[in-house]
C-alpha positions as a Markdown table, in Angstrom:
| # | Residue | x | y | z |
|---|---|---|---|---|
| 1 | Met | -63.2 | 13.5 | 6.5 |
| 2 | Ala | -61.7 | 12.0 | 3.4 |
| 3 | His | -59.0 | 13.6 | 1.3 |
| 4 | Cys | -58.1 | 12.7 | -2.3 |
| 5 | Tyr | -54.4 | 13.2 | -2.9 |
| 6 | Gly | -54.7 | 12.6 | -6.6 |
| 7 | Arg | -55.8 | 16.2 | -7.4 |
| 8 | Thr | -53.8 | 19.4 | -7.4 |
| 9 | Arg | -56.3 | 22.0 | -6.6 |
| 10 | Ala | -55.8 | 23.8 | -3.2 |
| 11 | Arg | -56.5 | 21.7 | -0.2 |
| 12 | Pro | -56.0 | 23.8 | 2.9 |
| 13 | Gly | -57.4 | 21.0 | 5.1 |
| 14 | Leu | -54.8 | 18.6 | 3.7 |
| 15 | Val | -51.9 | 21.0 | 4.3 |
| 16 | Lys | -53.0 | 21.5 | 7.9 |
| 17 | Leu | -53.4 | 17.8 | 8.4 |
| 18 | Val | -49.9 | 17.0 | 7.2 |
| 19 | Ala | -48.4 | 19.8 | 9.4 |
| 20 | Leu | -50.1 | 18.4 | 12.4 |
| 21 | Ile | -49.2 | 14.8 | 11.7 |
| 22 | Leu | -45.6 | 15.6 | 11.1 |
| 23 | Ala | -45.4 | 17.6 | 14.3 |
| 24 | Phe | -47.1 | 15.2 | 16.7 |
| 25 | Ala | -46.8 | 11.4 | 17.1 |
| 26 | Pro | -50.0 | 9.5 | 16.7 |
| 27 | Pro | -52.5 | 9.2 | 18.3 |
| 28 | Ala | -52.1 | 12.9 | 19.1 |
| 29 | Val | -54.2 | 13.7 | 16.0 |
| 30 | Ser | -57.4 | 12.0 | 15.1 |
| 31 | Ala | -57.4 | 9.5 | 12.3 |
| 32 | Glu | -58.1 | 10.9 | 8.8 |
| 33 | Asp | -59.3 | 9.0 | 5.8 |
| 34 | Val | -57.5 | 9.3 | 2.5 |
| 35 | Asp | -58.4 | 7.9 | -0.9 |
| 36 | Leu | -55.5 | 6.4 | -2.9 |
| 37 | Val | -55.4 | 5.0 | -6.4 |
| 38 | Val | -52.6 | 2.5 | -7.2 |
| 39 | Pro | -51.6 | 0.7 | -10.4 |
| 40 | Arg | -53.5 | -2.4 | -11.7 |
| 41 | His | -50.8 | -4.9 | -12.5 |
| 42 | Glu | -50.0 | -6.1 | -16.0 |
| 43 | Ser | -51.0 | -9.7 | -15.3 |
| 44 | Ala | -53.9 | -11.1 | -13.4 |
| 45 | Ser | -51.5 | -13.7 | -11.9 |
| 46 | Asp | -49.2 | -11.0 | -10.5 |
| 47 | Thr | -49.7 | -10.8 | -6.7 |
| 48 | Arg | -46.7 | -8.5 | -6.0 |
| 49 | Ser | -48.9 | -5.6 | -4.9 |
| 50 | Val | -50.1 | -7.3 | -1.7 |
| 51 | Tyr | -47.0 | -6.6 | 0.3 |
| 52 | Glu | -46.6 | -3.0 | -1.0 |
| 53 | Thr | -50.2 | -2.2 | -0.3 |
| 54 | Glu | -49.8 | -3.5 | 3.3 |
| 55 | Leu | -46.6 | -1.5 | 3.7 |
| 56 | Leu | -48.3 | 1.7 | 2.4 |
| 57 | Lys | -51.2 | 1.2 | 4.9 |
| 58 | Leu | -48.7 | 0.5 | 7.7 |
| 59 | Ala | -46.7 | 3.7 | 7.0 |
| 60 | Leu | -49.8 | 5.9 | 6.7 |
| 61 | Gly | -51.3 | 4.3 | 9.8 |
| 62 | Lys | -48.2 | 5.4 | 11.8 |
| 63 | Met | -49.2 | 8.9 | 10.8 |
| 64 | Gly | -52.8 | 8.7 | 11.9 |
| 65 | Val | -54.2 | 8.2 | 8.4 |
| 66 | Val | -56.6 | 5.6 | 7.3 |
| 67 | Pro | -56.0 | 4.9 | 3.6 |
| 68 | His | -58.7 | 3.5 | 1.3 |
| 69 | Val | -56.8 | 1.9 | -1.6 |
| 70 | Arg | -58.3 | 1.0 | -5.0 |
| 71 | Pro | -56.7 | 0.0 | -8.3 |
| 72 | Tyr | -56.6 | 2.2 | -11.3 |
| 73 | Gly | -59.3 | 1.5 | -13.9 |
| 74 | Arg | -57.1 | -0.2 | -16.5 |
| 75 | Val | -53.8 | -2.0 | -16.8 |
| 76 | Leu | -50.7 | 0.1 | -17.7 |
| 77 | Ala | -47.1 | -0.8 | -18.4 |
| 78 | Gln | -44.6 | 0.8 | -16.2 |
| 79 | Asp | -44.0 | 3.8 | -18.5 |
| 80 | Gly | -47.8 | 4.3 | -18.5 |
| 81 | Val | -47.9 | 4.3 | -14.7 |
| 82 | Val | -45.3 | 7.1 | -14.7 |
| 83 | Gly | -47.5 | 9.2 | -17.0 |
| 84 | Ala | -50.6 | 8.4 | -14.9 |
| 85 | Leu | -48.9 | 9.6 | -11.7 |
| 86 | Ser | -48.4 | 13.0 | -13.3 |
| 87 | Gln | -52.1 | 13.5 | -14.1 |
| 88 | Thr | -53.9 | 16.1 | -12.0 |
| 89 | Asp | -57.3 | 14.4 | -12.2 |
| 90 | Asp | -58.3 | 10.7 | -12.1 |
| 91 | Gly | -54.8 | 9.5 | -12.3 |
| 92 | Ile | -52.8 | 7.1 | -10.1 |
| 93 | Thr | -52.0 | 8.6 | -6.7 |
| 94 | Val | -49.1 | 6.4 | -5.5 |
| 95 | Ala | -47.1 | 3.6 | -7.2 |
| 96 | Trp | -44.1 | 1.5 | -6.5 |
| 97 | Phe | -41.4 | 0.2 | -8.9 |
| 98 | Glu | -37.6 | 0.1 | -9.3 |
| 99 | Thr | -36.0 | 3.5 | -9.3 |
| 100 | Asn | -33.8 | 5.1 | -11.9 |
| 101 | Ala | -32.6 | 8.6 | -12.7 |
| 102 | Glu | -35.4 | 9.2 | -15.3 |
| 103 | Arg | -38.2 | 8.2 | -12.9 |
| 104 | Glu | -36.8 | 10.3 | -10.1 |
| 105 | Lys | -36.7 | 13.3 | -12.4 |
| 106 | Ala | -40.3 | 12.8 | -13.6 |
| 107 | Leu | -41.8 | 11.9 | -10.2 |
| 108 | Leu | -41.3 | 12.4 | -6.5 |
| 109 | Pro | -39.6 | 9.3 | -5.0 |
| 110 | Val | -39.9 | 8.3 | -1.3 |
| 111 | Arg | -36.2 | 7.3 | -0.9 |
| 112 | Ile | -36.7 | 4.4 | 1.5 |
| 113 | Pro | -36.2 | 1.0 | -0.2 |
| 114 | Ile | -39.5 | -0.8 | 0.3 |
| 115 | Asp | -37.9 | -4.0 | -0.8 |
| 116 | Lys | -34.8 | -3.6 | 1.3 |
| 117 | Gly | -32.8 | -3.8 | -2.0 |
| 118 | Leu | -34.1 | -7.3 | -3.0 |
| 119 | Ile | -34.9 | -5.9 | -6.4 |
| 120 | Gly | -31.1 | -6.1 | -7.1 |
| 121 | Trp | -30.8 | -9.8 | -6.1 |
| 122 | Arg | -31.6 | -11.6 | -9.3 |
| 123 | Ile | -32.2 | -15.3 | -10.1 |
| 124 | Pro | -32.2 | -16.2 | -13.8 |
| 125 | Ile | -35.3 | -18.0 | -15.1 |
| 126 | Glu | -34.4 | -20.2 | -18.1 |
| 127 | Arg | -35.8 | -22.9 | -20.3 |
| 128 | Ala | -35.8 | -26.4 | -18.7 |
| 129 | Asp | -33.7 | -27.8 | -21.6 |
| 130 | His | -31.0 | -25.3 | -20.8 |
| 131 | Phe | -31.0 | -25.8 | -17.1 |
| 132 | Asp | -27.2 | -26.1 | -16.8 |
| 133 | Gln | -26.2 | -23.2 | -19.1 |
| 134 | Phe | -24.6 | -21.3 | -16.2 |
| 135 | Arg | -23.1 | -24.3 | -14.5 |
| 136 | His | -19.6 | -22.9 | -15.0 |
| 137 | Ala | -20.4 | -19.2 | -14.7 |
| 138 | Arg | -18.3 | -17.4 | -12.1 |
| 139 | Val | -17.7 | -13.8 | -13.3 |
| 140 | Leu | -19.6 | -11.2 | -15.3 |
| 141 | Ala | -17.8 | -12.1 | -18.6 |
| 142 | Asp | -19.2 | -15.6 | -18.4 |
| 143 | Leu | -22.7 | -14.2 | -19.1 |
| 144 | Val | -21.7 | -12.1 | -22.2 |
| 145 | Pro | -22.6 | -14.9 | -24.7 |
| 146 | Phe | -26.1 | -15.2 | -23.4 |
| 147 | Val | -29.1 | -12.9 | -24.2 |
| 148 | Ala | -31.3 | -11.7 | -21.3 |
| 149 | Val | -34.8 | -10.4 | -21.7 |
| 150 | Gln | -36.5 | -7.4 | -19.9 |
| 151 | Gly | -39.6 | -5.4 | -20.4 |
| 152 | Thr | -39.4 | -2.3 | -22.5 |
| 153 | Gly | -38.5 | 0.8 | -20.4 |
| 154 | Trp | -37.6 | -1.2 | -17.3 |
| 155 | Pro | -34.5 | 0.1 | -15.4 |
| 156 | Asp | -32.9 | -3.3 | -15.6 |
| 157 | Val | -32.3 | -2.9 | -19.3 |
| 158 | Ala | -29.8 | -0.1 | -18.7 |
| 159 | Val | -28.2 | -1.9 | -15.8 |
| 160 | Leu | -27.5 | -5.0 | -17.7 |
| 161 | Glu | -26.3 | -3.1 | -20.9 |
| 162 | Lys | -24.0 | -0.9 | -18.9 |
| 163 | Asn | -22.4 | -4.0 | -17.5 |
| 164 | Gly | -21.7 | -5.2 | -21.0 |
| 165 | Leu | -24.5 | -7.8 | -21.2 |
| 166 | Arg | -26.8 | -8.5 | -24.1 |
| 167 | Val | -30.4 | -7.6 | -23.6 |
| 168 | Ala | -33.6 | -7.9 | -25.7 |
| 169 | Ser | -36.6 | -5.8 | -24.8 |
| 170 | Ser | -39.8 | -7.7 | -25.0 |
| 171 | Gly | -42.5 | -5.1 | -24.7 |
| 172 | Gly | -44.7 | -6.0 | -21.8 |
| 173 | Tyr | -44.4 | -8.3 | -18.8 |
| 174 | Glu | -46.0 | -11.4 | -20.2 |
| 175 | Ala | -44.2 | -10.9 | -23.5 |
| 176 | Ala | -40.9 | -11.4 | -21.7 |
| 177 | Phe | -41.9 | -14.9 | -20.6 |
| 178 | Gln | -43.1 | -15.6 | -24.1 |
| 179 | Ser | -39.8 | -14.6 | -25.6 |
| 180 | Leu | -37.9 | -16.9 | -23.2 |
| 181 | Ala | -40.2 | -19.9 | -23.7 |
| 182 | Ser | -40.0 | -19.5 | -27.5 |
| 183 | Gly | -36.2 | -19.6 | -27.4 |
| 184 | Lys | -35.7 | -16.0 | -28.6 |
| 185 | Val | -33.6 | -15.2 | -25.5 |
| 186 | Asp | -31.6 | -17.3 | -23.0 |
| 187 | Tyr | -32.7 | -16.0 | -19.6 |
| 188 | Phe | -34.9 | -13.7 | -17.7 |
| 189 | Pro | -33.2 | -12.4 | -14.4 |
| 190 | Arg | -35.9 | -11.8 | -11.8 |
| 191 | Ser | -35.6 | -10.6 | -8.2 |
| 192 | Ile | -35.7 | -13.3 | -5.5 |
| 193 | Ile | -39.0 | -11.9 | -4.3 |
| 194 | Glu | -40.6 | -12.4 | -7.7 |
| 195 | Tyr | -39.3 | -15.5 | -9.5 |
| 196 | Arg | -41.0 | -18.4 | -7.6 |
| 197 | Glu | -44.5 | -17.0 | -8.0 |
| 198 | Glu | -43.8 | -16.2 | -11.6 |
| 199 | Leu | -42.5 | -19.7 | -12.3 |
| 200 | Ala | -45.7 | -21.1 | -10.7 |
| 201 | Ala | -47.8 | -18.8 | -12.9 |
| 202 | His | -45.9 | -20.0 | -16.0 |
| 203 | Arg | -45.5 | -23.7 | -15.0 |
| 204 | Asp | -46.8 | -25.0 | -18.4 |
| 205 | Glu | -44.2 | -23.1 | -20.5 |
| 206 | Gly | -41.2 | -25.3 | -19.7 |
| 207 | Leu | -39.4 | -22.7 | -17.6 |
| 208 | Val | -37.2 | -23.3 | -14.5 |
| 209 | Glu | -35.0 | -21.4 | -12.1 |
| 210 | Asp | -31.2 | -21.5 | -12.6 |
| 211 | Ser | -29.5 | -23.4 | -9.8 |
| 212 | Tyr | -26.0 | -22.1 | -10.0 |
| 213 | Ile | -25.8 | -18.3 | -10.0 |
| 214 | Ala | -27.4 | -15.1 | -8.7 |
| 215 | Leu | -26.9 | -11.6 | -9.9 |
| 216 | Arg | -26.6 | -8.7 | -7.5 |
| 217 | Tyr | -26.5 | -4.9 | -8.0 |
| 218 | Pro | -27.4 | -1.8 | -6.0 |
| 219 | Gly | -31.0 | -1.1 | -6.6 |
| 220 | Ala | -34.2 | -0.3 | -4.8 |
| 221 | Ser | -37.9 | -0.1 | -5.3 |
| 222 | Tyr | -39.5 | 3.1 | -3.9 |
| 223 | Phe | -43.0 | 4.5 | -3.5 |
| 224 | Phe | -43.5 | 7.2 | -6.1 |
| 225 | Val | -46.0 | 10.0 | -6.3 |
| 226 | Gly | -46.6 | 12.8 | -8.8 |
| 227 | Arg | -44.6 | 16.1 | -8.3 |
| 228 | Gln | -47.9 | 17.8 | -7.4 |
| 229 | Asn | -48.2 | 15.5 | -4.3 |
| 230 | Glu | -45.2 | 16.5 | -2.1 |
| 231 | Ala | -47.4 | 16.4 | 1.0 |
| 232 | Leu | -48.2 | 12.8 | 0.4 |
| 233 | Ala | -44.6 | 11.9 | -0.2 |
| 234 | Arg | -43.6 | 13.5 | 3.1 |
| 235 | Leu | -46.3 | 11.7 | 4.9 |
| 236 | Ile | -45.3 | 8.3 | 3.5 |
| 237 | Glu | -41.7 | 8.9 | 4.2 |
| 238 | Ala | -42.3 | 9.9 | 7.8 |
| 239 | Gly | -44.5 | 6.9 | 8.4 |
| 240 | Leu | -41.9 | 4.5 | 6.9 |
| 241 | Glu | -39.2 | 6.0 | 9.2 |
| 242 | Arg | -41.5 | 5.4 | 12.2 |
| 243 | Ala | -42.0 | 1.8 | 11.1 |
| 244 | Leu | -38.3 | 1.3 | 10.7 |
| 245 | Arg | -37.7 | 2.7 | 14.2 |
| 246 | Asp | -40.3 | 0.5 | 15.9 |
| 247 | Gly | -39.4 | -2.7 | 14.0 |
| 248 | Ser | -42.8 | -3.0 | 12.3 |
| 249 | Phe | -41.3 | -2.5 | 8.8 |
| 250 | Asp | -38.9 | -5.4 | 9.2 |
| 251 | Lys | -41.6 | -7.6 | 10.8 |
| 252 | Leu | -43.9 | -7.1 | 7.8 |
| 253 | Phe | -41.0 | -7.5 | 5.3 |
| 254 | Tyr | -39.8 | -10.8 | 6.7 |
| 255 | Arg | -43.3 | -12.1 | 7.2 |
| 256 | Tyr | -43.8 | -11.9 | 3.5 |
| 257 | Phe | -40.2 | -12.7 | 2.3 |
| 258 | Ala | -38.3 | -14.8 | 4.8 |
| 259 | Glu | -39.4 | -18.0 | 3.2 |
| 260 | Ile | -38.7 | -17.0 | -0.4 |
| 261 | Ile | -35.3 | -15.6 | 0.6 |
| 262 | Glu | -34.4 | -18.8 | 2.4 |
| 263 | Val | -35.4 | -21.2 | -0.4 |
| 264 | Ser | -33.6 | -19.1 | -3.0 |
| 265 | Gly | -30.4 | -20.7 | -1.7 |
| 266 | Leu | -28.1 | -17.7 | -2.0 |
| 267 | Gln | -25.5 | -19.4 | 0.2 |
| 268 | Ser | -25.0 | -22.1 | -2.4 |
| 269 | Arg | -24.9 | -19.9 | -5.5 |
| 270 | His | -22.1 | -18.0 | -7.1 |
| 271 | Ile | -22.9 | -14.3 | -6.7 |
| 272 | Ile | -22.0 | -12.2 | -9.8 |
| 273 | Glu | -21.8 | -8.6 | -8.9 |
| 274 | Leu | -23.0 | -5.8 | -11.3 |
| 275 | Ala | -22.5 | -2.1 | -11.1 |
| 276 | Asn | -25.5 | 0.2 | -11.2 |
| 277 | Pro | -24.4 | 3.7 | -12.4 |
| 278 | Asp | -28.0 | 5.0 | -12.3 |
| 279 | Phe | -28.5 | 4.3 | -8.6 |
| 280 | Ser | -28.5 | 7.9 | -7.4 |
| 281 | Ala | -29.0 | 7.5 | -3.6 |
| 282 | Lys | -25.6 | 6.0 | -2.8 |
| 283 | Asp | -25.6 | 7.7 | 0.6 |
| 284 | Leu | -28.5 | 5.4 | 1.6 |
| 285 | Leu | -26.2 | 2.4 | 1.2 |
| 286 | Thr | -24.6 | 3.2 | 4.5 |
| 287 | Arg | -27.9 | 3.0 | 6.4 |
| 288 | Arg | -27.8 | -0.7 | 7.3 |
| 289 | Val | -31.4 | -0.8 | 8.5 |
| 290 | Leu | -32.6 | -0.1 | 5.0 |
| 291 | Trp | -31.0 | -3.1 | 3.3 |
| 292 | Phe | -31.4 | -6.9 | 3.2 |
| 293 | Arg | -28.2 | -8.9 | 3.9 |
| 294 | Pro | -28.2 | -12.7 | 4.0 |
| 295 | Ser | -26.9 | -12.5 | 7.6 |
| 296 | Thr | -30.0 | -10.6 | 8.7 |
| 297 | Leu | -32.4 | -13.4 | 7.8 |
| 298 | Ala | -31.6 | -15.7 | 10.6 |
| 299 | Ala | -31.8 | -12.8 | 13.1 |
| 300 | Ser | -35.2 | -11.6 | 11.9 |
| 301 | Gly | -37.2 | -14.1 | 13.9 |
| 302 | Ala | -40.2 | -13.5 | 11.6 |
| 303 | Ala | -42.5 | -16.2 | 10.3 |
| 304 | Pro | -43.4 | -16.2 | 6.6 |
| 305 | Ala | -46.9 | -14.8 | 5.7 |
| 306 | Gly | -49.7 | -17.2 | 6.5 |
| 307 | Lys | -47.7 | -19.2 | 9.1 |
């Protein structure tokens, strides 16, 4: 029996299924199929959705659900994804991106950081001829003379600006790299789980990673669903909690990200701390299991994906 969570008309079978799944641990209920529509990313070279899709399947599998995931029919910027999640028919069912107050008001967030906070650990990408521009940077004020780039509508714009930094909005994802390569801006701060693949995808544009600093601020990427899909949000949350308890969440996370965290060289960088006034779930910061800390990498014991 397949359910489509992307529609809002009455689904008595779905309500019953969710009630059963939340009441009994699998495999006390038989597996149910569910159709999910997820965003199609802005760039053909963007492979970030692989981990998130795996985690979504893991969480729903913990709840006795077999998800069938397919991408949305066309590419949308992040603001467009927010709108598509709110559609009652033929929209996106579930998406993932960095949270902020506006998105949490428009949508239903599943408040478990799927990236364990790595979205807030940032490595600057810069032009190769400016590779040493942050050699002497130690504190936030040292970054003020430089102009960062971010996509229009991204939560990072507000974070950087509220910390007194200069930011140019580029439009879309690829436009940000074009602005940097053309010299219109000085750096593009990207999370440590993004920047190496992105550099590889833009290897012919004269861009390199900065070797001296990393930025860090409280932040998280969540799964989001439309407000009409509360049952799905509860189902994903319950499945993620089970995966946290049995260790399978961390096993998947470190299988994908242990190597990239290691080679980012955080221990040799000057960490510049930023505030994030828009991060609403400050109570989550006390749940240590939810967050990456450099000290947890060696203890993870997980091999990188494909090894």
